[in-house]
Short mmCIF file of the C-alpha atoms (twelve columns), coordinates in Angstrom:
data_MODEL
# 
_entry.id   MODEL 
# 
loop_
_atom_site.group_PDB 
_atom_site.id 
_atom_site.type_symbol 
_atom_site.label_atom_id 
_atom_site.label_alt_id 
_atom_site.label_comp_id 
_atom_site.label_asym_id 
_atom_site.label_seq_id 
_atom_site.Cartn_x 
_atom_site.Cartn_y 
_atom_site.Cartn_z 
_atom_site.pdbx_PDB_model_num 
ATOM 1   C CA . MET A 1   -99.160  -7.424  60.909  1 
ATOM 2   C CA . ASN A 2   -99.413  -4.389  58.704  1 
ATOM 3   C CA . PRO A 3   -100.512 -5.576  55.217  1 
ATOM 4   C CA . LEU A 4   -97.898  -3.262  53.695  1 
ATOM 5   C CA . TYR A 5   -95.119  -5.379  55.203  1 
ATOM 6   C CA . THR A 6   -96.170  -8.580  53.418  1 
ATOM 7   C CA . PRO A 7   -94.820  -7.629  49.942  1 
ATOM 8   C CA . LEU A 8   -91.577  -6.423  51.535  1 
ATOM 9   C CA . ILE A 9   -91.138  -9.740  53.346  1 
ATOM 10  C CA . LEU A 10  -91.740  -11.682 50.108  1 
ATOM 11  C CA . ILE A 11  -89.246  -9.519  48.230  1 
ATOM 12  C CA . GLY A 12  -86.705  -10.037 50.986  1 
ATOM 13  C CA . LEU A 13  -87.172  -13.801 50.859  1 
ATOM 14  C CA . LEU A 14  -86.714  -13.799 47.059  1 
ATOM 15  C CA . ILE A 15  -83.492  -11.818 47.389  1 
ATOM 16  C CA . VAL A 16  -82.157  -14.288 49.996  1 
ATOM 17  C CA . VAL A 17  -83.094  -17.290 47.847  1 
ATOM 18  C CA . THR A 18  -81.444  -15.707 44.779  1 
ATOM 19  C CA . LEU A 19  -78.240  -15.027 46.703  1 
ATOM 20  C CA . VAL A 20  -78.183  -18.614 47.993  1 
ATOM 21  C CA . VAL A 21  -78.657  -19.953 44.425  1 
ATOM 22  C CA . ILE A 22  -75.825  -17.754 43.133  1 
ATOM 23  C CA . LEU A 23  -73.557  -18.870 45.982  1 
ATOM 24  C CA . VAL A 24  -74.295  -22.560 45.401  1 
ATOM 25  C CA . ASP A 25  -73.752  -22.110 41.659  1 
ATOM 26  C CA . LYS A 26  -70.339  -20.553 42.291  1 
ATOM 27  C CA . LEU A 27  -69.398  -23.312 44.721  1 
ATOM 28  C CA . LEU A 28  -70.289  -25.829 42.007  1 
ATOM 29  C CA . GLY A 29  -68.191  -24.008 39.443  1 
ATOM 30  C CA . GLY A 30  -70.884  -21.922 37.802  1 
ATOM 31  C CA . GLY A 31  -69.090  -18.585 38.077  1 
ATOM 32  C CA . GLY A 32  -66.046  -17.385 36.212  1 
ATOM 33  C CA . GLU A 33  -64.285  -18.694 33.151  1 
ATOM 34  C CA . ARG A 34  -63.057  -22.219 32.586  1 
ATOM 35  C CA . LYS A 35  -60.683  -23.648 30.017  1 
ATOM 36  C CA . ILE A 36  -60.975  -26.860 28.037  1 
ATOM 37  C CA . THR A 37  -57.705  -28.053 26.537  1 
ATOM 38  C CA . VAL A 38  -58.450  -30.247 23.514  1 
ATOM 39  C CA . ASN A 39  -55.799  -32.728 22.319  1 
ATOM 40  C CA . LYS A 40  -53.084  -30.896 24.291  1 
ATOM 41  C CA . ASP A 41  -52.789  -27.755 22.178  1 
ATOM 42  C CA . ASN A 42  -56.260  -26.369 21.423  1 
ATOM 43  C CA . VAL A 43  -57.572  -24.266 24.320  1 
ATOM 44  C CA . ILE A 44  -61.121  -22.940 24.430  1 
ATOM 45  C CA . THR A 45  -62.580  -20.703 27.137  1 
ATOM 46  C CA . ILE A 46  -66.168  -20.799 28.342  1 
ATOM 47  C CA . SER A 47  -68.222  -19.014 30.970  1 
ATOM 48  C CA . GLY A 48  -71.340  -20.295 32.651  1 
ATOM 49  C CA . ARG A 49  -72.253  -23.906 33.280  1 
ATOM 50  C CA . GLU A 50  -72.795  -26.058 30.203  1 
ATOM 51  C CA . THR A 51  -72.074  -29.547 29.016  1 
ATOM 52  C CA . ALA A 52  -68.785  -30.343 27.359  1 
ATOM 53  C CA . LEU A 53  -70.671  -31.306 24.176  1 
ATOM 54  C CA . ASN A 54  -72.296  -27.873 23.935  1 
ATOM 55  C CA . ALA A 55  -69.065  -26.089 24.849  1 
ATOM 56  C CA . LEU A 56  -67.148  -27.903 22.122  1 
ATOM 57  C CA . THR A 57  -69.911  -27.416 19.564  1 
ATOM 58  C CA . ASN A 58  -70.090  -23.687 20.301  1 
ATOM 59  C CA . ASN A 59  -66.351  -23.533 19.608  1 
ATOM 60  C CA . LYS A 60  -66.651  -25.380 16.272  1 
ATOM 61  C CA . ILE A 61  -65.455  -28.765 17.515  1 
ATOM 62  C CA . PHE A 62  -68.224  -31.111 16.426  1 
ATOM 63  C CA . LEU A 63  -68.468  -34.470 18.129  1 
ATOM 64  C CA . PRO A 64  -71.086  -36.790 16.657  1 
ATOM 65  C CA . SER A 65  -74.428  -36.658 18.456  1 
ATOM 66  C CA . SER A 66  -77.658  -37.797 16.878  1 
ATOM 67  C CA . CYS A 67  -79.852  -37.517 19.982  1 
ATOM 68  C CA . GLY A 68  -79.348  -33.848 20.822  1 
ATOM 69  C CA . GLY A 69  -77.458  -34.498 24.055  1 
ATOM 70  C CA . LYS A 70  -80.030  -36.802 25.675  1 
ATOM 71  C CA . ALA A 71  -77.581  -39.688 26.235  1 
ATOM 72  C CA . THR A 72  -79.579  -42.042 24.031  1 
ATOM 73  C CA . CYS A 73  -77.245  -42.446 21.020  1 
ATOM 74  C CA . GLY A 74  -73.917  -42.899 22.819  1 
ATOM 75  C CA . THR A 75  -71.861  -41.369 19.999  1 
ATOM 76  C CA . CYS A 76  -70.428  -38.204 21.602  1 
ATOM 77  C CA . LYS A 77  -67.574  -39.974 23.369  1 
ATOM 78  C CA . PHE A 78  -64.383  -38.238 24.411  1 
ATOM 79  C CA . ARG A 79  -61.653  -38.895 26.962  1 
ATOM 80  C CA . LEU A 80  -61.119  -36.896 30.106  1 
ATOM 81  C CA . VAL A 81  -57.342  -36.793 30.492  1 
ATOM 82  C CA . ASP A 82  -57.585  -35.582 34.096  1 
ATOM 83  C CA . TRP A 83  -60.482  -37.938 34.784  1 
ATOM 84  C CA . HIS A 84  -61.750  -38.038 38.334  1 
ATOM 85  C CA . GLU A 85  -65.515  -38.493 38.096  1 
ATOM 86  C CA . ALA A 86  -67.366  -41.770 37.590  1 
ATOM 87  C CA . PRO A 87  -69.745  -41.983 34.618  1 
ATOM 88  C CA . LYS A 88  -73.400  -41.275 35.269  1 
ATOM 89  C CA . PRO A 89  -75.907  -44.152 35.098  1 
ATOM 90  C CA . THR A 90  -77.149  -42.725 31.778  1 
ATOM 91  C CA . GLU A 91  -73.703  -43.348 30.258  1 
ATOM 92  C CA . LEU A 92  -73.105  -46.911 31.414  1 
ATOM 93  C CA . PRO A 93  -75.034  -48.684 28.612  1 
ATOM 94  C CA . PHE A 94  -72.683  -47.084 26.065  1 
ATOM 95  C CA . LEU A 95  -69.314  -47.598 27.780  1 
ATOM 96  C CA . SER A 96  -67.236  -50.755 28.070  1 
ATOM 97  C CA . LYS A 97  -65.222  -51.551 31.183  1 
ATOM 98  C CA . ASP A 98  -62.021  -50.657 29.333  1 
ATOM 99  C CA . GLU A 99  -63.457  -47.314 28.230  1 
ATOM 100 C CA . ILE A 100 -64.551  -46.482 31.771  1 
ATOM 101 C CA . SER A 101 -61.087  -47.309 33.126  1 
ATOM 102 C CA . GLU A 102 -59.537  -45.026 30.476  1 
ATOM 103 C CA . GLY A 103 -61.745  -42.064 31.380  1 
ATOM 104 C CA . ILE A 104 -64.001  -42.231 28.325  1 
ATOM 105 C CA . ARG A 105 -67.268  -40.346 28.863  1 
ATOM 106 C CA . LEU A 106 -70.258  -39.105 26.932  1 
ATOM 107 C CA . SER A 107 -69.532  -35.409 26.482  1 
ATOM 108 C CA . CYS A 108 -73.242  -34.568 26.711  1 
ATOM 109 C CA . GLN A 109 -73.245  -35.822 30.311  1 
ATOM 110 C CA . VAL A 110 -70.127  -33.984 31.503  1 
ATOM 111 C CA . VAL A 111 -70.758  -30.518 32.934  1 
ATOM 112 C CA . VAL A 112 -67.761  -28.180 32.719  1 
ATOM 113 C CA . ASN A 113 -67.384  -27.090 36.342  1 
ATOM 114 C CA . GLU A 114 -63.634  -26.540 36.187  1 
ATOM 115 C CA . ASP A 115 -60.672  -26.500 33.813  1 
ATOM 116 C CA . MET A 116 -60.272  -29.822 32.044  1 
ATOM 117 C CA . GLN A 117 -58.119  -31.591 29.491  1 
ATOM 118 C CA . VAL A 118 -59.839  -33.789 26.940  1 
ATOM 119 C CA . GLU A 119 -58.963  -35.944 23.953  1 
ATOM 120 C CA . VAL A 120 -61.195  -36.224 20.893  1 
ATOM 121 C CA . PRO A 121 -60.636  -38.252 17.705  1 
ATOM 122 C CA . PRO A 122 -58.366  -36.148 15.449  1 
ATOM 123 C CA . SER A 123 -60.811  -36.666 12.576  1 
ATOM 124 C CA . VAL A 124 -63.521  -34.594 14.261  1 
ATOM 125 C CA . LEU A 125 -61.301  -31.517 14.126  1 
ATOM 126 C CA . ASN A 126 -62.025  -31.466 10.382  1 
ATOM 127 C CA . VAL A 127 -65.787  -31.710 10.867  1 
ATOM 128 C CA . LYS A 128 -67.791  -28.594 10.101  1 
ATOM 129 C CA . PRO A 129 -71.365  -27.554 9.256   1 
ATOM 130 C CA . PHE A 130 -72.601  -27.319 5.666   1 
ATOM 131 C CA . TYR A 131 -75.887  -26.485 4.011   1 
ATOM 132 C CA . GLY A 132 -77.119  -28.897 1.386   1 
ATOM 133 C CA . LYS A 133 -79.888  -28.272 -1.125  1 
ATOM 134 C CA . VAL A 134 -81.965  -31.318 -2.042  1 
ATOM 135 C CA . VAL A 135 -81.608  -31.868 -5.804  1 
ATOM 136 C CA . GLU A 136 -82.771  -35.488 -6.172  1 
ATOM 137 C CA . VAL A 137 -85.177  -37.768 -4.313  1 
ATOM 138 C CA . GLU A 138 -85.413  -41.378 -5.491  1 
ATOM 139 C CA . GLN A 139 -87.719  -44.035 -4.051  1 
ATOM 140 C CA . LEU A 140 -85.583  -47.190 -4.074  1 
ATOM 141 C CA . THR A 141 -88.018  -49.553 -2.325  1 
ATOM 142 C CA . HIS A 142 -91.321  -49.265 -0.482  1 
ATOM 143 C CA . ASP A 143 -89.474  -47.899 2.578   1 
ATOM 144 C CA . ILE A 144 -86.033  -46.718 1.369   1 
ATOM 145 C CA . ARG A 145 -85.167  -43.402 -0.285  1 
ATOM 146 C CA . ARG A 146 -82.020  -41.934 -1.784  1 
ATOM 147 C CA . ILE A 147 -81.485  -38.211 -1.187  1 
ATOM 148 C CA . LYS A 148 -78.918  -36.223 -3.157  1 
ATOM 149 C CA . PHE A 149 -77.696  -32.841 -1.929  1 
ATOM 150 C CA . GLU A 150 -75.883  -30.021 -3.655  1 
ATOM 151 C CA . MET A 151 -73.229  -28.145 -1.658  1 
ATOM 152 C CA . LYS A 152 -71.784  -24.704 -2.269  1 
ATOM 153 C CA . GLU A 153 -68.379  -25.891 -1.043  1 
ATOM 154 C CA . ASP A 154 -66.436  -29.139 -1.133  1 
ATOM 155 C CA . PHE A 155 -67.588  -31.881 1.236   1 
ATOM 156 C CA . VAL A 156 -64.552  -34.160 1.533   1 
ATOM 157 C CA . PHE A 157 -65.122  -37.609 3.048   1 
ATOM 158 C CA . LYS A 158 -63.727  -41.129 3.082   1 
ATOM 159 C CA . PRO A 159 -65.839  -43.926 1.581   1 
ATOM 160 C CA . GLY A 160 -67.724  -45.460 4.502   1 
ATOM 161 C CA . GLN A 161 -68.094  -42.346 6.668   1 
ATOM 162 C CA . TYR A 162 -71.373  -40.700 7.659   1 
ATOM 163 C CA . LEU A 163 -72.902  -37.259 8.030   1 
ATOM 164 C CA . GLN A 164 -75.499  -35.776 10.363  1 
ATOM 165 C CA . ILE A 165 -78.664  -34.054 9.193   1 
ATOM 166 C CA . GLU A 166 -80.417  -31.483 11.359  1 
ATOM 167 C CA . VAL A 167 -84.147  -32.076 11.104  1 
ATOM 168 C CA . PRO A 168 -85.913  -28.703 10.899  1 
ATOM 169 C CA . GLY A 169 -88.596  -27.911 13.417  1 
ATOM 170 C CA . ILE A 170 -87.767  -30.568 15.984  1 
ATOM 171 C CA . GLU A 171 -84.239  -29.533 17.013  1 
ATOM 172 C CA . THR A 172 -82.670  -32.938 16.564  1 
ATOM 173 C CA . THR A 173 -80.038  -34.507 14.346  1 
ATOM 174 C CA . ARG A 174 -79.726  -37.958 12.835  1 
ATOM 175 C CA . ALA A 175 -76.718  -39.783 11.405  1 
ATOM 176 C CA . TYR A 176 -76.789  -41.305 7.910   1 
ATOM 177 C CA . SER A 177 -74.038  -43.076 5.992   1 
ATOM 178 C CA . ILE A 178 -72.810  -41.391 2.827   1 
ATOM 179 C CA . ALA A 179 -73.729  -43.408 -0.262  1 
ATOM 180 C CA . SER A 180 -72.080  -41.400 -3.015  1 
ATOM 181 C CA . ASN A 181 -68.855  -41.360 -4.975  1 
ATOM 182 C CA . PRO A 182 -66.141  -39.797 -2.755  1 
ATOM 183 C CA . ASN A 183 -64.776  -38.013 -5.834  1 
ATOM 184 C CA . ASP A 184 -67.981  -35.959 -6.174  1 
ATOM 185 C CA . LEU A 185 -67.277  -33.350 -3.524  1 
ATOM 186 C CA . ARG A 186 -70.370  -31.230 -4.124  1 
ATOM 187 C CA . HIS A 187 -73.126  -33.884 -4.206  1 
ATOM 188 C CA . PRO A 188 -73.203  -36.183 -1.158  1 
ATOM 189 C CA . GLU A 189 -75.986  -38.762 -1.148  1 
ATOM 190 C CA . VAL A 190 -77.657  -40.695 1.657   1 
ATOM 191 C CA . ILE A 191 -79.908  -43.753 1.646   1 
ATOM 192 C CA . ILE A 192 -82.561  -43.655 4.369   1 
ATOM 193 C CA . ARG A 193 -85.061  -46.287 5.462   1 
ATOM 194 C CA . LEU A 194 -88.400  -45.219 6.938   1 
ATOM 195 C CA . VAL A 195 -88.343  -46.240 10.601  1 
ATOM 196 C CA . PRO A 196 -91.795  -46.804 12.165  1 
ATOM 197 C CA . GLY A 197 -92.315  -44.009 14.687  1 
ATOM 198 C CA . GLY A 198 -89.092  -42.263 13.697  1 
ATOM 199 C CA . VAL A 199 -89.666  -38.509 13.513  1 
ATOM 200 C CA . ALA A 200 -86.559  -37.869 11.401  1 
ATOM 201 C CA . THR A 201 -87.171  -40.574 8.801   1 
ATOM 202 C CA . LYS A 202 -90.854  -39.626 8.669   1 
ATOM 203 C CA . PHE A 203 -89.787  -36.101 7.743   1 
ATOM 204 C CA . ILE A 204 -87.376  -37.443 5.096   1 
ATOM 205 C CA . HIS A 205 -90.013  -39.713 3.540   1 
ATOM 206 C CA . LYS A 206 -93.173  -37.662 3.956   1 
ATOM 207 C CA . ALA A 207 -92.207  -33.975 3.949   1 
ATOM 208 C CA . LEU A 208 -88.806  -33.463 2.305   1 
ATOM 209 C CA . VAL A 209 -88.986  -32.181 -1.274  1 
ATOM 210 C CA . ILE A 210 -86.550  -31.092 -3.966  1 
ATOM 211 C CA . GLY A 211 -85.396  -27.547 -3.277  1 
ATOM 212 C CA . ASP A 212 -85.321  -27.888 0.518   1 
ATOM 213 C CA . THR A 213 -82.079  -26.870 2.229   1 
ATOM 214 C CA . LEU A 214 -80.876  -28.745 5.301   1 
ATOM 215 C CA . LYS A 215 -78.029  -28.195 7.729   1 
ATOM 216 C CA . ILE A 216 -75.495  -31.010 7.419   1 
ATOM 217 C CA . THR A 217 -72.507  -31.677 9.676   1 
ATOM 218 C CA . GLY A 218 -69.654  -34.020 8.878   1 
ATOM 219 C CA . PRO A 219 -67.952  -36.112 7.899   1 
ATOM 220 C CA . PHE A 220 -67.845  -38.464 10.891  1 
ATOM 221 C CA . GLY A 221 -66.705  -41.979 11.555  1 
ATOM 222 C CA . ASP A 222 -63.774  -44.358 11.757  1 
ATOM 223 C CA . PHE A 223 -65.492  -46.862 9.463   1 
ATOM 224 C CA . PHE A 224 -63.998  -46.419 6.005   1 
ATOM 225 C CA . LEU A 225 -62.120  -48.305 3.308   1 
ATOM 226 C CA . GLN A 226 -58.534  -49.150 4.274   1 
ATOM 227 C CA . GLU A 227 -57.015  -47.959 1.009   1 
ATOM 228 C CA . GLU A 228 -53.459  -48.988 1.857   1 
ATOM 229 C CA . SER A 229 -54.496  -52.628 2.326   1 
ATOM 230 C CA . THR A 230 -54.091  -55.322 -0.332  1 
ATOM 231 C CA . ARG A 231 -56.247  -57.961 1.382   1 
ATOM 232 C CA . PRO A 232 -59.282  -59.474 -0.391  1 
ATOM 233 C CA . ILE A 233 -62.549  -57.957 0.819   1 
ATOM 234 C CA . ILE A 234 -65.796  -59.347 2.210   1 
ATOM 235 C CA . MET A 235 -68.656  -56.815 2.374   1 
ATOM 236 C CA . ILE A 236 -71.940  -57.567 4.139   1 
ATOM 237 C CA . ALA A 237 -74.967  -55.288 4.453   1 
ATOM 238 C CA . GLY A 238 -78.716  -55.222 4.803   1 
ATOM 239 C CA . GLY A 239 -81.390  -52.568 4.276   1 
ATOM 240 C CA . SER A 240 -80.021  -49.028 4.159   1 
ATOM 241 C CA . GLY A 241 -76.615  -50.469 5.116   1 
ATOM 242 C CA . LYS A 242 -76.010  -50.557 1.382   1 
ATOM 243 C CA . ALA A 243 -75.138  -46.828 1.567   1 
ATOM 244 C CA . PRO A 244 -71.518  -46.917 2.813   1 
ATOM 245 C CA . ILE A 245 -70.776  -50.087 0.844   1 
ATOM 246 C CA . ARG A 246 -71.925  -48.307 -2.321  1 
ATOM 247 C CA . SER A 247 -69.443  -45.511 -1.596  1 
ATOM 248 C CA . ILE A 248 -66.657  -48.033 -0.942  1 
ATOM 249 C CA . ILE A 249 -67.380  -49.788 -4.235  1 
ATOM 250 C CA . TYR A 250 -67.209  -46.466 -6.087  1 
ATOM 251 C CA . LYS A 251 -63.675  -46.104 -4.716  1 
ATOM 252 C CA . LEU A 252 -62.708  -49.648 -5.690  1 
ATOM 253 C CA . ILE A 253 -63.988  -49.018 -9.220  1 
ATOM 254 C CA . GLU A 254 -61.836  -45.880 -9.411  1 
ATOM 255 C CA . GLN A 255 -58.863  -48.080 -8.492  1 
ATOM 256 C CA . ASN A 256 -59.918  -50.553 -11.230 1 
ATOM 257 C CA . MET A 257 -60.952  -53.157 -8.621  1 
ATOM 258 C CA . PRO A 258 -57.395  -54.232 -7.688  1 
ATOM 259 C CA . ARG A 259 -58.531  -56.592 -4.934  1 
ATOM 260 C CA . LYS A 260 -60.970  -59.484 -4.961  1 
ATOM 261 C CA . ALA A 261 -64.229  -58.384 -3.354  1 
ATOM 262 C CA . GLN A 262 -67.425  -60.248 -2.469  1 
ATOM 263 C CA . TYR A 263 -70.508  -58.261 -1.540  1 
ATOM 264 C CA . PHE A 264 -73.297  -60.060 0.342   1 
ATOM 265 C CA . PHE A 265 -76.601  -58.205 0.651   1 
ATOM 266 C CA . GLY A 266 -79.440  -59.602 2.726   1 
ATOM 267 C CA . ALA A 267 -83.140  -58.784 2.443   1 
ATOM 268 C CA . ARG A 268 -86.412  -60.426 3.435   1 
ATOM 269 C CA . THR A 269 -88.291  -60.475 0.137   1 
ATOM 270 C CA . LYS A 270 -87.708  -59.297 -3.404  1 
ATOM 271 C CA . LYS A 271 -89.435  -55.960 -2.744  1 
ATOM 272 C CA . ASP A 272 -86.653  -55.151 -0.254  1 
ATOM 273 C CA . LEU A 273 -83.910  -55.427 -2.887  1 
ATOM 274 C CA . TYR A 274 -82.550  -52.429 -4.758  1 
ATOM 275 C CA . TYR A 275 -79.596  -51.518 -6.970  1 
ATOM 276 C CA . THR A 276 -79.375  -55.169 -7.988  1 
ATOM 277 C CA . LYS A 277 -78.761  -54.301 -11.644 1 
ATOM 278 C CA . GLU A 278 -76.194  -51.667 -10.700 1 
ATOM 279 C CA . PHE A 279 -74.045  -54.122 -8.776  1 
ATOM 280 C CA . LYS A 280 -74.557  -56.958 -11.245 1 
ATOM 281 C CA . ASP A 281 -73.245  -54.561 -13.925 1 
ATOM 282 C CA . VAL A 282 -70.155  -53.965 -11.773 1 
ATOM 283 C CA . GLU A 283 -69.752  -57.739 -11.491 1 
ATOM 284 C CA . ARG A 284 -69.810  -58.093 -15.276 1 
ATOM 285 C CA . MET A 285 -67.243  -55.333 -15.713 1 
ATOM 286 C CA . TYR A 286 -64.784  -56.493 -13.053 1 
ATOM 287 C CA . PRO A 287 -63.911  -60.197 -12.659 1 
ATOM 288 C CA . ASN A 288 -62.559  -59.469 -9.166  1 
ATOM 289 C CA . PHE A 289 -66.003  -58.420 -7.916  1 
ATOM 290 C CA . LYS A 290 -68.913  -60.681 -6.976  1 
ATOM 291 C CA . TYR A 291 -72.365  -59.464 -5.849  1 
ATOM 292 C CA . ILE A 292 -74.449  -61.986 -3.903  1 
ATOM 293 C CA . PRO A 293 -77.992  -60.888 -2.967  1 
ATOM 294 C CA . ALA A 294 -79.959  -63.233 -0.707  1 
ATOM 295 C CA . LEU A 295 -83.531  -63.413 0.578   1 
ATOM 296 C CA . SER A 296 -84.332  -64.786 4.020   1 
ATOM 297 C CA . THR A 297 -88.097  -65.275 3.449   1 
ATOM 298 C CA . PRO A 298 -88.897  -65.060 -0.272  1 
ATOM 299 C CA . LEU A 299 -92.548  -65.047 -1.300  1 
ATOM 300 C CA . PRO A 300 -93.885  -67.460 -3.928  1 
ATOM 301 C CA . GLU A 301 -94.519  -64.563 -6.282  1 
ATOM 302 C CA . ASP A 302 -90.858  -63.520 -5.979  1 
ATOM 303 C CA . GLU A 303 -89.866  -66.495 -8.131  1 
ATOM 304 C CA . TRP A 304 -86.458  -66.342 -6.475  1 
ATOM 305 C CA . ASP A 305 -83.903  -68.886 -7.659  1 
ATOM 306 C CA . LEU A 306 -80.768  -67.397 -6.064  1 
ATOM 307 C CA . ASP A 307 -79.488  -67.642 -2.482  1 
ATOM 308 C CA . ILE A 308 -82.010  -68.145 0.312   1 
ATOM 309 C CA . GLY A 309 -81.366  -67.916 4.041   1 
ATOM 310 C CA . LEU A 310 -80.003  -65.610 6.689   1 
ATOM 311 C CA . ILE A 311 -77.084  -63.605 5.364   1 
ATOM 312 C CA . THR A 312 -74.745  -65.348 7.819   1 
ATOM 313 C CA . GLU A 313 -75.715  -68.709 6.332   1 
ATOM 314 C CA . VAL A 314 -75.113  -67.406 2.827   1 
ATOM 315 C CA . VAL A 315 -71.691  -66.012 3.748   1 
ATOM 316 C CA . ALA A 316 -70.739  -69.341 5.322   1 
ATOM 317 C CA . ARG A 317 -71.758  -71.223 2.159   1 
ATOM 318 C CA . HIS A 318 -69.818  -68.996 -0.232  1 
ATOM 319 C CA . THR A 319 -66.544  -68.548 1.660   1 
ATOM 320 C CA . GLY A 320 -63.680  -70.712 2.824   1 
ATOM 321 C CA . ASP A 321 -60.603  -69.719 4.803   1 
ATOM 322 C CA . LEU A 322 -60.788  -65.962 5.449   1 
ATOM 323 C CA . SER A 323 -57.638  -65.583 7.519   1 
ATOM 324 C CA . GLY A 324 -56.084  -63.318 4.878   1 
ATOM 325 C CA . HIS A 325 -59.199  -61.212 4.222   1 
ATOM 326 C CA . GLU A 326 -60.737  -58.078 5.681   1 
ATOM 327 C CA . ALA A 327 -64.438  -57.280 6.065   1 
ATOM 328 C CA . TYR A 328 -66.761  -54.264 5.971   1 
ATOM 329 C CA . LEU A 329 -70.121  -54.750 7.670   1 
ATOM 330 C CA . CYS A 330 -73.047  -52.348 7.873   1 
ATOM 331 C CA . GLY A 331 -76.442  -53.025 9.401   1 
ATOM 332 C CA . SER A 332 -78.240  -53.692 12.663  1 
ATOM 333 C CA . PRO A 333 -76.237  -54.623 15.784  1 
ATOM 334 C CA . GLY A 334 -77.719  -58.126 15.782  1 
ATOM 335 C CA . MET A 335 -76.778  -58.757 12.155  1 
ATOM 336 C CA . ILE A 336 -73.266  -57.427 12.605  1 
ATOM 337 C CA . ASP A 337 -72.615  -59.462 15.757  1 
ATOM 338 C CA . ALA A 338 -73.789  -62.613 13.977  1 
ATOM 339 C CA . CYS A 339 -71.597  -61.850 10.950  1 
ATOM 340 C CA . ILE A 340 -68.532  -61.220 13.108  1 
ATOM 341 C CA . LYS A 341 -69.038  -64.640 14.698  1 
ATOM 342 C CA . VAL A 342 -69.125  -66.339 11.276  1 
ATOM 343 C CA . LEU A 343 -66.101  -64.427 9.986   1 
ATOM 344 C CA . ARG A 344 -64.039  -65.286 13.049  1 
ATOM 345 C CA . GLU A 345 -65.011  -68.944 12.706  1 
ATOM 346 C CA . LYS A 346 -63.655  -68.716 9.149   1 
ATOM 347 C CA . GLY A 347 -60.331  -67.470 10.490  1 
ATOM 348 C CA . MET A 348 -60.613  -63.713 9.941   1 
ATOM 349 C CA . PRO A 349 -58.710  -61.720 12.600  1 
ATOM 350 C CA . GLU A 350 -61.029  -59.408 14.520  1 
ATOM 351 C CA . GLU A 351 -58.761  -56.434 13.856  1 
ATOM 352 C CA . HIS A 352 -59.506  -56.825 10.141  1 
ATOM 353 C CA . ILE A 353 -63.274  -56.629 10.655  1 
ATOM 354 C CA . TYR A 354 -64.602  -53.084 10.236  1 
ATOM 355 C CA . PHE A 355 -68.246  -52.334 10.949  1 
ATOM 356 C CA . ASP A 356 -70.872  -49.660 11.328  1 
ATOM 357 C CA . LYS A 357 -73.848  -50.516 13.549  1 
ATOM 358 C CA . PHE A 358 -77.066  -48.500 13.379  1 
# 
């Protein structure tokens, strides 16, 4: 064979392969424009193949997602109204049987191959990106920091909701509960615990300094104070779970603490406690409020003479019939599940138990 023909043959093969790829892509829905109808009346148009999460984000509809679309956080849920595709194996750990039957999916795992109708929580339609300048950094314990931001525009949120911080340099976001007074619209605060091996919290604790500006998206979340309710309140938290409870208590103080409220905070040792004086001051000012810190494994040097035990044990000791109460829980999934069990045993209806697992 003439050596001159070899490059021509290779070029010809590349052209054929390219045409086949283009044809397959079109057959799979990769060519042309597609429409996503959001909550019946908001229509966005996209071209090219991309995930629903990216398509919505690019059109300023921000679903929560703290893993960057890797299907590891399970927060970017939406409903496919014209659902016809089973969830992928990557989605199954995050979806209940009821959700699957209703067409709930992780938007990061749904590729927009055709026109589709979707439903998203109405609250996310108010979510937008902000830029926050770090103006305060406070070390609360050996592994927990409070970060205060300054915004150039109002950041309106409900006490209990969370925001997402984009970590510079690693193209990922993380969700953190808002710890500040909801009346201060320009200075949201977060309380963040250093997670071993966590790249985001390592950045927050080791590299972040006053003057840095971070991209912040929010607010997110259906966990917030039910302001229309008149029921007495039980609040339970541990670690950095104090953040949303702090914001809720700010709101209750603004209302002059109209409802009875008990706040149980669990820690291992005394070095894991923080804001004890702050909440004891609230207790002295408002007879309706009671703050109950507890240590599960106090050290001899802690000289601890208050409640000892798992926070579930402490709650059980301090409460009676809770059938007329409501609860706000924030902490690890294991802690929250254990607390829900205790509260239900005390008569609290499950629909009055609000929680934020992290």
